[in-house]
MOPAC internal coordinates of N, CA, C and O (Angstrom, degrees):
PM7 1SCF
backbone

  N    0.0000 0     0.00 0     0.00 0    0    0    0
  C    1.4526 1     0.00 0     0.00 0    1    0    0
  C    1.5262 1   109.20 1     0.00 0    2    1    0
  O    1.2310 1   120.25 1   -52.65 1    3    2    1
  N    1.3238 1   117.13 1   127.35 1    3    2    1
  C    1.4521 1   121.62 1  -178.81 1    5    3    2
  C    1.5181 1   110.85 1   -86.75 1    6    5    3
  O    1.2310 1   121.58 1   -36.84 1    7    6    5
  N    1.3173 1   114.58 1   143.16 1    7    6    5
  C    1.4673 1   120.35 1   174.84 1    9    7    6
  C    1.5231 1   107.54 1   -90.09 1   10    9    7
  O    1.2310 1   120.50 1   -51.48 1   11   10    9
  N    1.2924 1   116.65 1   128.52 1   11   10    9
  C    1.4505 1   120.51 1   178.12 1   13   11   10
  C    1.5136 1   109.60 1   -86.46 1   14   13   11
  O    1.2310 1   121.07 1   -47.34 1   15   14   13
  N    1.3107 1   115.56 1   132.66 1   15   14   13
  C    1.4572 1   119.87 1   177.61 1   17   15   14
  C    1.5141 1   108.18 1   -88.85 1   18   17   15
  O    1.2310 1   120.87 1   -48.11 1   19   18   17
  N    1.3168 1   115.94 1   131.89 1   19   18   17
  C    1.4540 1   119.83 1   178.29 1   21   19   18
  C    1.5109 1   109.06 1  -103.07 1   22   21   19
  O    1.2310 1   121.01 1   -43.81 1   23   22   21
  N    1.3034 1   115.67 1   136.19 1   23   22   21
  C    1.4536 1   120.42 1   178.40 1   25   23   22
  C    1.5217 1   109.28 1   -81.20 1   26   25   23
  O    1.2310 1   121.02 1   -33.95 1   27   26   25
  N    1.3211 1   115.65 1   146.05 1   27   26   25
  C    1.4514 1   120.19 1   173.15 1   29   27   26
  C    1.5156 1   107.67 1   -72.53 1   30   29   27
  O    1.2310 1   120.52 1   -46.45 1   31   30   29
  N    1.3303 1   116.61 1   133.55 1   31   30   29
  C    1.4592 1   120.52 1  -177.80 1   33   31   30
  C    1.5181 1   110.87 1   -73.63 1   34   33   31
  O    1.2310 1   121.37 1   -31.56 1   35   34   33
  N    1.3093 1   114.99 1   148.44 1   35   34   33
  C    1.4593 1   121.60 1   175.42 1   37   35   34
  C    1.5272 1   106.45 1   -80.69 1   38   37   35
  O    1.2310 1   120.82 1   -68.14 1   39   38   37
  N    1.3315 1   116.04 1   111.86 1   39   38   37
  C    1.4597 1   121.17 1  -177.09 1   41   39   38
  C    1.5169 1   110.64 1   -92.29 1   42   41   39
  O    1.2310 1   120.92 1   -27.53 1   43   42   41
  N    1.3302 1   115.85 1   152.47 1   43   42   41
  C    1.4532 1   121.22 1   178.56 1   45   43   42
  C    1.5202 1   111.74 1   -78.53 1   46   45   43
  O    1.2310 1   120.53 1   160.86 1   47   46   45
  N    1.3178 1   116.60 1   -19.14 1   47   46   45
  C    1.4563 1   122.17 1  -178.16 1   49   47   46
  C    1.5190 1   108.88 1   -99.84 1   50   49   47
  O    1.2310 1   120.58 1   -46.40 1   51   50   49
  N    1.3274 1   116.49 1   133.60 1   51   50   49
  C    1.4551 1   121.84 1   177.26 1   53   51   50
  C    1.5171 1   109.49 1  -115.16 1   54   53   51
  O    1.2310 1   121.15 1   -13.10 1   55   54   53
  N    1.3151 1   115.40 1   166.90 1   55   54   53
  C    1.4542 1   120.56 1   177.32 1   57   55   54
  C    1.5286 1   108.81 1   -65.90 1   58   57   55
  O    1.2310 1   120.56 1   -48.72 1   59   58   57
  N    1.3320 1   116.53 1   131.28 1   59   58   57
  C    1.4562 1   121.13 1  -179.23 1   61   59   58
  C    1.5204 1   113.39 1    98.37 1   62   61   59
  O    1.2310 1   119.80 1   166.84 1   63   62   61
  N    1.3320 1   117.99 1   -13.16 1   63   62   61
  C    1.4658 1   121.61 1   179.68 1   65   63   62
  C    1.5295 1   109.84 1   -73.73 1   66   65   63
  O    1.2310 1   120.53 1   -27.45 1   67   66   65
  N    1.3181 1   116.60 1   152.55 1   67   66   65
  C    1.4640 1   121.50 1   175.96 1   69   67   66
  C    1.5211 1   108.22 1   -92.97 1   70   69   67
  O    1.2310 1   120.99 1   -51.79 1   71   70   69
  N    1.3318 1   115.71 1   128.21 1   71   70   69
  C    1.4656 1   121.20 1  -179.42 1   73   71   70
  C    1.5232 1   110.12 1  -126.11 1   74   73   71
  O    1.2310 1   121.25 1   -19.32 1   75   74   73
  N    1.3288 1   115.21 1   160.68 1   75   74   73
  C    1.4554 1   122.33 1   176.68 1   77   75   74
  C    1.5188 1   107.77 1  -119.37 1   78   77   75
  O    1.2310 1   120.37 1   -44.10 1   79   78   77
  N    1.3342 1   116.91 1   135.90 1   79   78   77
  C    1.4564 1   121.55 1   178.67 1   81   79   78
  C    1.5225 1   107.89 1   -79.98 1   82   81   79
  O    1.2310 1   120.04 1   -53.35 1   83   82   81
  N    1.3420 1   117.52 1   126.65 1   83   82   81
  C    1.4595 1   120.93 1  -175.67 1   85   83   82
  C    1.5206 1   113.35 1  -105.78 1   86   85   83
  O    1.2310 1   119.56 1   172.64 1   87   86   85
  N    1.3371 1   118.44 1    -7.36 1   87   86   85
  C    1.4531 1   120.30 1   176.39 1   89   87   86
  C    1.5212 1   109.95 1  -155.23 1   90   89   87
  O    1.2310 1   121.31 1   -21.80 1   91   90   89
  N    1.3047 1   115.10 1   158.20 1   91   90   89
  C    1.4563 1   120.76 1   179.59 1   93   91   90
  C    1.5088 1   112.29 1   104.18 1   94   93   91
  O    1.2310 1   120.64 1     8.23 1   95   94   93
  N    1.3187 1   116.38 1  -171.77 1   95   94   93
  C    1.4643 1   122.53 1  -176.41 1   97   95   94
  C    1.5234 1   112.39 1   -67.10 1   98   97   95
  O    1.2310 1   119.99 1   151.31 1   99   98   97
  N    1.3210 1   117.63 1   -28.69 1   99   98   97
  C    1.4670 1   122.08 1  -178.41 1  101   99   98
  C    1.5270 1   112.38 1  -100.16 1  102  101   99
  O    1.2310 1   120.29 1  -150.97 1  103  102  101
  N    1.3212 1   117.06 1    29.03 1  103  102  101
  C    1.4650 1   122.27 1  -177.39 1  105  103  102
  C    1.5247 1   110.93 1   -58.20 1  106  105  103
  O    1.2310 1   120.74 1   -48.11 1  107  106  105
  N    1.3299 1   116.18 1   131.89 1  107  106  105
  C    1.4560 1   121.61 1   178.09 1  109  107  106
  C    1.5166 1   114.63 1    95.95 1  110  109  107
  O    1.2310 1   119.84 1   166.42 1  111  110  109
  N    1.3165 1   117.91 1   -13.58 1  111  110  109
  C    1.4630 1   120.90 1   179.77 1  113  111  110
  C    1.5225 1   110.10 1   -76.84 1  114  113  111
  O    1.2310 1   121.31 1   -33.00 1  115  114  113
  N    1.3358 1   115.09 1   147.00 1  115  114  113
  C    1.4563 1   121.49 1   176.88 1  117  115  114
  C    1.5187 1   108.89 1  -118.46 1  118  117  115
  O    1.2310 1   120.80 1   -30.15 1  119  118  117
  N    1.3147 1   116.07 1   149.85 1  119  118  117
  C    1.4558 1   120.68 1   178.04 1  121  119  118
  C    1.5107 1   111.14 1  -171.90 1  122  121  119
  O    1.2310 1   121.32 1   -10.51 1  123  122  121
  N    1.3211 1   115.08 1   169.49 1  123  122  121
  C    1.4599 1   121.48 1   179.43 1  125  123  122
  C    1.5289 1   109.54 1   -87.23 1  126  125  123
  O    1.2310 1   121.04 1   -33.24 1  127  126  125
  N    1.3136 1   115.62 1   146.76 1  127  126  125
  C    1.4646 1   121.51 1   178.34 1  129  127  126
  C    1.5251 1   108.30 1   -76.59 1  130  129  127
  O    1.2310 1   120.83 1   -57.62 1  131  130  129
  N    1.3452 1   116.02 1   122.38 1  131  130  129
  C    1.4566 1   121.14 1   179.63 1  133  131  130
  C    1.5220 1   111.62 1   -91.95 1  134  133  131
  O    1.2310 1   120.59 1   134.67 1  135  134  133
  N    1.3323 1   116.48 1   -45.33 1  135  134  133
  C    1.4650 1   121.68 1  -178.91 1  137  135  134
  C    1.5148 1   110.35 1  -139.99 1  138  137  135
  O    1.2310 1   120.72 1   -28.09 1  139  138  137
  N    1.3295 1   116.23 1   151.91 1  139  138  137
  C    1.4597 1   123.60 1   175.83 1  141  139  138
  C    1.5181 1   109.45 1  -126.70 1  142  141  139
  O    1.2310 1   120.69 1   -42.84 1  143  142  141
  N    1.3216 1   116.28 1   137.16 1  143  142  141
  C    1.4606 1   121.14 1   172.83 1  145  143  142
  C    1.5224 1   106.73 1  -117.38 1  146  145  143
  O    1.2310 1   120.63 1   -80.14 1  147  146  145
  N    1.3429 1   116.40 1    99.86 1  147  146  145
  C    1.4650 1   121.77 1  -174.78 1  149  147  146
  C    1.5274 1   112.38 1   -64.71 1  150  149  147
  O    1.2310 1   120.34 1   142.48 1  151  150  149
  N    1.3024 1   116.96 1   -37.52 1  151  150  149
  C    1.4613 1   120.15 1  -174.70 1  153  151  150
  C    1.5263 1   112.50 1   -73.97 1  154  153  151
  O    1.2310 1   120.11 1   140.25 1  155  154  153
  N    1.3256 1   117.39 1   -39.75 1  155  154  153
  C    1.4624 1   120.98 1  -179.53 1  157  155  154
  C    1.5279 1   112.69 1   -93.06 1  158  157  155
  O    1.2310 1   120.35 1   174.77 1  159  158  157
  N    1.3417 1   116.93 1    -5.23 1  159  158  157
  C    1.4661 1   123.46 1  -177.35 1  161  159  158
  C    1.5252 1   111.42 1    55.78 1  162  161  159
  O    1.2310 1   121.12 1  -129.07 1  163  162  161
  N    1.3267 1   115.45 1    50.93 1  163  162  161
  C    1.4612 1   122.40 1   177.89 1  165  163  162
  C    1.5230 1   109.50 1  -119.35 1  166  165  163
  O    1.2310 1   120.71 1   -29.28 1  167  166  165
  N    1.3265 1   116.24 1   150.72 1  167  166  165
  C    1.4568 1   122.88 1  -177.51 1  169  167  166
  C    1.5206 1   108.57 1  -132.43 1  170  169  167
  O    1.2310 1   120.24 1   -40.05 1  171  170  169
  N    1.3252 1   117.14 1   139.95 1  171  170  169
  C    1.4543 1   122.16 1   174.43 1  173  171  170
  C    1.5253 1   107.17 1  -109.10 1  174  173  171
  O    1.2310 1   120.71 1   -62.97 1  175  174  173
  N    1.3579 1   116.26 1   117.03 1  175  174  173
  C    1.4572 1   122.31 1  -174.93 1  177  175  174
  C    1.5222 1   109.09 1  -111.89 1  178  177  175
  O    1.2310 1   120.70 1   -40.46 1  179  178  177
  N    1.3234 1   116.26 1   139.54 1  179  178  177
  C    1.4599 1   122.54 1  -178.05 1  181  179  178
  C    1.5275 1   110.72 1   -63.25 1  182  181  179
  O    1.2310 1   120.57 1   -57.32 1  183  182  181
  N    1.3345 1   116.52 1   122.68 1  183  182  181
  C    1.4595 1   122.64 1   176.45 1  185  183  182
  C    1.5117 1   114.99 1    81.37 1  186  185  183
  O    1.2310 1   119.31 1  -171.22 1  187  186  185
  N    1.3274 1   118.93 1     8.78 1  187  186  185
  C    1.4618 1   122.73 1  -177.94 1  189  187  186
  C    1.5244 1   109.10 1  -118.46 1  190  189  187
  O    1.2310 1   120.56 1   -38.48 1  191  190  189
  N    1.3434 1   116.53 1   141.52 1  191  190  189
  C    1.4653 1   123.72 1   179.56 1  193  191  190
  C    1.5316 1   110.65 1    57.55 1  194  193  191
  O    1.2310 1   121.15 1  -126.62 1  195  194  193
  N    1.3226 1   115.41 1    53.38 1  195  194  193
  C    1.4605 1   120.94 1  -178.38 1  197  195  194
  C    1.5283 1   109.99 1   -70.12 1  198  197  195
  O    1.2310 1   120.82 1   -48.50 1  199  198  197
  N    1.3240 1   116.04 1   131.50 1  199  198  197
  C    1.4566 1   122.85 1  -179.41 1  201  199  198
  C    1.5207 1   109.01 1  -123.07 1  202  201  199
  O    1.2310 1   120.76 1   -34.39 1  203  202  201
  N    1.3272 1   116.16 1   145.61 1  203  202  201
  C    1.4587 1   119.77 1   177.48 1  205  203  202
  C    1.5232 1   108.97 1  -100.91 1  206  205  203
  O    1.2310 1   121.55 1   -37.88 1  207  206  205
  N    1.3201 1   114.64 1   142.12 1  207  206  205
  C    1.4516 1   121.61 1   179.83 1  209  207  206
  C    1.5218 1   107.33 1  -137.45 1  210  209  207
  O    1.2310 1   120.27 1   -47.69 1  211  210  209
  N    1.3374 1   117.09 1   132.31 1  211  210  209
  C    1.4612 1   120.36 1   179.53 1  213  211  210
  C    1.5104 1   110.04 1   -93.68 1  214  213  211
  O    1.2310 1   121.05 1   -52.93 1  215  214  213
  N    1.3358 1   115.61 1   127.07 1  215  214  213
  C    1.4490 1   122.62 1   177.39 1  217  215  214
  C    1.5249 1   106.88 1  -120.66 1  218  217  215
  O    1.2310 1   119.57 1   -43.35 1  219  218  217
  N    1.3165 1   118.42 1   136.65 1  219  218  217
  C    1.4623 1   121.28 1  -177.27 1  221  219  218
  C    1.5229 1   111.98 1   -62.35 1  222  221  219
  O    1.2310 1   120.17 1   143.10 1  223  222  221
  N    1.3164 1   117.28 1   -36.90 1  223  222  221
  C    1.4584 1   120.14 1  -177.77 1  225  223  222
  C    1.5235 1   112.35 1   -83.10 1  226  225  223
  O    1.2310 1   119.98 1   139.65 1  227  226  225
  N    1.3177 1   117.65 1   -40.35 1  227  226  225
  C    1.4523 1   121.09 1  -174.50 1  229  227  226
  C    1.5200 1   114.42 1   -99.90 1  230  229  227
  O    1.2310 1   119.52 1   168.26 1  231  230  229
  N    1.3232 1   118.51 1   -11.74 1  231  230  229
  C    1.4595 1   121.46 1  -177.48 1  233  231  230
  C    1.5215 1   110.45 1    80.95 1  234  233  231
  O    1.2310 1   120.43 1    34.11 1  235  234  233
  N    1.3365 1   116.79 1  -145.89 1  235  234  233
  C    1.4563 1   120.69 1   179.56 1  237  235  234
  C    1.5323 1   110.15 1   -75.02 1  238  237  235
  O    1.2310 1   121.31 1   -52.52 1  239  238  237
  N    1.3111 1   115.10 1   127.48 1  239  238  237
  C    1.4545 1   121.31 1  -179.71 1  241  239  238
  C    1.5284 1   107.69 1  -120.74 1  242  241  239
  O    1.2310 1   120.19 1   -52.08 1  243  242  241
  N    1.3316 1   117.24 1   127.92 1  243  242  241
  C    1.4648 1   121.57 1   176.61 1  245  243  242
  C    1.5241 1   108.56 1  -102.61 1  246  245  243
  O    1.2310 1   120.97 1   -53.99 1  247  246  245
  N    1.3268 1   115.75 1   126.01 1  247  246  245
  C    1.4556 1   120.04 1   178.91 1  249  247  246
  C    1.5215 1   109.79 1  -143.46 1  250  249  247
  O    1.2310 1   121.41 1   -17.39 1  251  250  249
  N    1.3331 1   114.91 1   162.61 1  251  250  249
  C    1.4524 1   121.40 1  -177.19 1  253  251  250
  C    1.5236 1   111.25 1   -75.62 1  254  253  251
  O    1.2310 1   121.42 1   -31.89 1  255  254  253
  N    1.3304 1   114.88 1   148.11 1  255  254  253
  C    1.4489 1   121.07 1   174.41 1  257  255  254
  C    1.5165 1   109.66 1  -112.48 1  258  257  255
  O    1.2310 1   120.73 1   -12.91 1  259  258  257
  N    1.3150 1   116.22 1   167.09 1  259  258  257
  C    1.4581 1   120.80 1   179.83 1  261  259  258
  C    1.5259 1   110.66 1   -76.77 1  262  261  259
  O    1.2310 1   120.57 1   -34.23 1  263  262  261
  N    1.3255 1   116.51 1   145.77 1  263  262  261
  C    1.4523 1   122.50 1   170.89 1  265  263  262
  C    1.5166 1   107.89 1  -126.10 1  266  265  263
  O    1.2310 1   120.46 1   -16.76 1  267  266  265
  N    1.3161 1   116.72 1   163.24 1  267  266  265
  C    1.4489 1   121.16 1  -177.16 1  269  267  266
  C    1.5249 1   111.27 1   -70.42 1  270  269  267
  O    1.2310 1   120.99 1   -35.99 1  271  270  269
  N    1.3143 1   115.72 1   144.01 1  271  270  269
  C    1.4634 1   122.42 1  -178.44 1  273  271  270
  C    1.5264 1   111.59 1   -61.09 1  274  273  271
  O    1.2310 1   120.05 1   147.70 1  275  274  273
  N    1.3277 1   117.50 1   -32.30 1  275  274  273
  C    1.4588 1   121.16 1  -176.87 1  277  275  274
  C    1.5236 1   112.48 1   -73.12 1  278  277  275
  O    1.2310 1   119.87 1   168.66 1  279  278  277
  N    1.3224 1   117.85 1   -11.34 1  279  278  277
  C    1.4600 1   121.75 1  -178.46 1  281  279  278
  C    1.5218 1   113.34 1   -93.56 1  282  281  279
  O    1.2310 1   119.88 1  -173.61 1  283  282  281
  N    1.3199 1   117.84 1     6.39 1  283  282  281
  C    1.4669 1   120.67 1   179.65 1  285  283  282
  C    1.5190 1   110.26 1  -123.73 1  286  285  283
  O    1.2310 1   121.71 1   -26.52 1  287  286  285
  N    1.3336 1   114.33 1   153.48 1  287  286  285
  C    1.4632 1   121.71 1   178.48 1  289  287  286
  C    1.5194 1   107.78 1  -127.59 1  290  289  287
  O    1.2310 1   120.19 1   -43.42 1  291  290  289
  N    1.3014 1   117.24 1   136.58 1  291  290  289
  C    1.4595 1   122.56 1  -178.99 1  293  291  290
  C    1.5284 1   109.68 1   -68.71 1  294  293  291
  O    1.2310 1   120.62 1   -56.41 1  295  294  293
  N    1.3439 1   116.42 1   123.59 1  295  294  293
  C    1.4652 1   121.39 1   176.49 1  297  295  294
  C    1.5180 1   110.25 1   -95.14 1  298  297  295
  O    1.2310 1   120.56 1   127.47 1  299  298  297
  N    1.3140 1   116.53 1   -52.53 1  299  298  297
  C    1.4623 1   120.31 1   176.89 1  301  299  298
  C    1.5197 1   108.98 1  -148.89 1  302  301  299
  O    1.2310 1   121.50 1   -39.81 1  303  302  301
  N    1.3066 1   114.74 1   140.19 1  303  302  301
  C    1.4607 1   121.21 1  -179.36 1  305  303  302
  C    1.5196 1   109.71 1   -75.79 1  306  305  303
  O    1.2310 1   120.06 1   -24.40 1  307  306  305
  N    1.3338 1   117.50 1   155.60 1  307  306  305
  C    1.4640 1   119.24 1   177.90 1  309  307  306
  C    1.5166 1   110.69 1   -66.58 1  310  309  307
  O    1.2310 1   121.09 1   -31.07 1  311  310  309
  N    1.3125 1   115.52 1   148.93 1  311  310  309
  C    1.4586 1   120.56 1   179.30 1  313  311  310
  C    1.5169 1   108.55 1   -74.74 1  314  313  311
  O    1.2310 1   120.96 1   -58.55 1  315  314  313
  N    1.3228 1   115.77 1   121.45 1  315  314  313
  C    1.4605 1   120.35 1  -178.85 1  317  315  314
  C    1.5205 1   109.23 1   -82.54 1  318  317  315
  O    1.2310 1   121.04 1   -43.53 1  319  318  317
  N    1.3149 1   115.62 1   136.47 1  319  318  317
  C    1.4573 1   120.51 1   177.34 1  321  319  318
  C    1.5172 1   108.73 1   -79.14 1  322  321  319
  O    1.2310 1   121.05 1   -39.56 1  323  322  321
  N    1.3099 1   115.59 1   140.44 1  323  322  321
  C    1.4554 1   119.84 1   178.92 1  325  323  322
  C    1.5249 1   109.19 1   -76.24 1  326  325  323
  O    1.2310 1   121.53 1   -41.65 1  327  326  325
  N    1.3063 1   114.68 1   138.35 1  327  326  325
  C    1.4556 1   119.62 1   178.29 1  329  327  326
  C    1.5210 1   108.82 1   -81.78 1  330  329  327
  O    1.2310 1   121.17 1   -37.10 1  331  330  329
  N    1.2876 1   115.37 1   142.90 1  331  330  329
  C    1.4541 1   120.27 1   177.84 1  333  331  330
  C    1.5251 1   108.69 1   -72.71 1  334  333  331
  O    1.2310 1   121.51 1   -49.43 1  335  334  333
  N    1.2948 1   114.72 1   130.57 1  335  334  333
  C    1.4541 1   118.51 1   179.58 1  337  335  334
  C    1.5238 1   109.37 1  -106.65 1  338  337  335
  O    1.2310 1   121.55 1   -37.06 1  339  338  337
  N    1.2942 1   114.64 1   142.94 1  339  338  337
  C    1.4597 1   119.61 1   179.42 1  341  339  338
  C    1.5200 1   108.63 1   -88.50 1  342  341  339
  O    1.2310 1   121.13 1   -42.94 1  343  342  341
  N    1.2977 1   115.45 1   137.06 1  343  342  341
  C    1.4558 1   120.04 1   177.20 1  345  343  342
  C    1.5230 1   108.31 1   -85.93 1  346  345  343
  O    1.2310 1   121.96 1   -41.99 1  347  346  345
  N    1.2967 1   113.85 1   138.01 1  347  346  345
  C    1.4641 1   118.24 1   178.33 1  349  347  346
  C    1.5181 1   108.59 1   -77.88 1  350  349  347
  O    1.2310 1   121.85 1   -48.32 1  351  350  349
  N    1.2955 1   114.05 1   131.68 1  351  350  349
  C    1.4638 1   119.04 1   178.21 1  353  351  350
  C    1.5221 1   108.48 1   -87.59 1  354  353  351
  O    1.2310 1   121.77 1   -49.30 1  355  354  353
  N    1.2948 1   114.21 1   130.70 1  355  354  353
  C    1.4559 1   118.62 1   178.06 1  357  355  354
  C    1.5223 1   108.73 1   -81.25 1  358  357  355
  O    1.2310 1   121.89 1   -51.34 1  359  358  357
  N    1.2777 1   113.99 1   128.66 1  359  358  357
  C    1.4705 1   119.08 1   179.82 1  361  359  358
  C    1.5140 1   108.05 1   -76.53 1  362  361  359
  O    1.2310 1   121.28 1   -67.94 1  363  362  361
  N    1.2919 1   115.16 1   112.06 1  363  362  361
  C    1.4719 1   120.42 1   179.10 1  365  363  362
  C    1.5124 1   107.86 1   -86.74 1  366  365  363
  O    1.2310 1   121.19 1   -80.78 1  367  366  365
  N    1.2936 1   115.33 1    99.22 1  367  366  365
  C    1.4552 1   119.73 1   179.73 1  369  367  366
  C    1.5254 1   108.35 1  -102.87 1  370  369  367
  O    1.2310 1   121.69 1   -61.53 1  371  370  369
  N    1.2764 1   114.38 1   118.47 1  371  370  369
  C    1.4674 1   120.55 1   178.98 1  373  371  370
  C    1.5164 1   108.29 1  -110.49 1  374  373  371
  O    1.2310 1   121.43 1   -47.37 1  375  374  373
  N    1.2939 1   114.86 1   132.63 1  375  374  373
  C    1.4599 1   119.33 1   177.29 1  377  375  374
  C    1.5234 1   108.19 1   -94.33 1  378  377  375
  O    1.2310 1   120.87 1   -50.32 1  379  378  377
  N    1.2918 1   115.94 1   129.68 1  379  378  377
  C    1.4665 1   120.41 1  -178.28 1  381  379  378
  C    1.4994 1   113.87 1   -89.98 1  382  381  379
  O    1.2310 1   120.10 1   180.00 1  383  382  381

């Protein structure tokens, strides 16, 4: 029996983009995308789906949990940095 390889889907949301939660307990909240899981279609958004975790050294730690990709809407795309372009040097050829 052959195992079929599944391609990761091309998502409209990228890391760093601002999204709005459109369903669930955190409906209406906006935040930046911290992590993306292409295979499971999950997104970790800043300040959304806060979970508490007890650590012996640090005590109670609050951190974001993953939410489903279908529950978010793209608000604004991340600002792309401009790539540095090299200027072409004109060859100054002088005939003597």
